[in-house]
Phi, psi and omega in degrees: 000133176301154182296323179294318178295321180296318175297324181291315180297314180301318181294330185264355176283130174234130178295120179275112177286150183292149176296136178277157188310314190282347177268133177230153183293135177257108180301141181230160171224135185268138174223126182051044183056041177205152169245090190302311189276138174299142178304124185059016185071012182292151173254126177279162181238113184298322182294319175296317185293327177295313178301320177294317185293328184270345186287130175288338183265350188234256185297313176060029176306318190295345180287337182244332189246147169279135183227153176280062177238080191297339183284346176265122185287328184253125173238142175288161179231012184278328180245167185297143174298146184255018170297124178079006187295328179298332177283332189267325184234148178279169179307310183298322176293319177294319182302315179299316182297324177283319180292311177200092180300333187289346170297323183275309184232092189297343182273351187291152172266356179297127177292156170283115179279350179212055176278153183289121188295333180289341180268358181245142178281131175230137178298338184219137182302336181299331186261005177280079186215165165280165178284312177243153175282164178307316182293321179296320175302316180292328178290320178295315177302315181300326184280314180300327176303325183290338185281078179269000000 
C-alpha cells in the first residue's frame, strides 16, 4: 500500500469500543438523503458534540475535517471543511452523513459512525460495535447544526 494511502487509512480508523449491555443498536432509515428523526428520539448536546468532534479517541472528525476549534492545533485537510455546514445542511442531512456517509457518497472513505453491527463482519464479537453511540451521534449533529 502506498504511504499516502496508508496514512489516509490510519487517519480514519477509530477504535470501536464494544457495545455495553444497556446500549442496543437503534435502527434508522434514510429518506431523501436524510435521517429526519433523532436516533431513538434522543436530544443532542452541542457542547458534548464539539468535544466528540475534537476528541482523538472518539469521533476524531478533526483528523480529516477543518473545524472551528482553535484550541486544537492540527486539523485535517483530507475532507471538506465543516465551517458553515449547519447553514448548508439540515439536521437530518447531517445525521445521515455522521451515521453513514456511504449512503450519500458510496466512494467516500469516511467510516459509518453508527452502522448496524450485525451487518459487518468482525473477527471477534468484542469488536462488533458502532464507533459512536446513538447519543454521541445526536451530540455531534447538535454541534454541527450550530456551525452557521
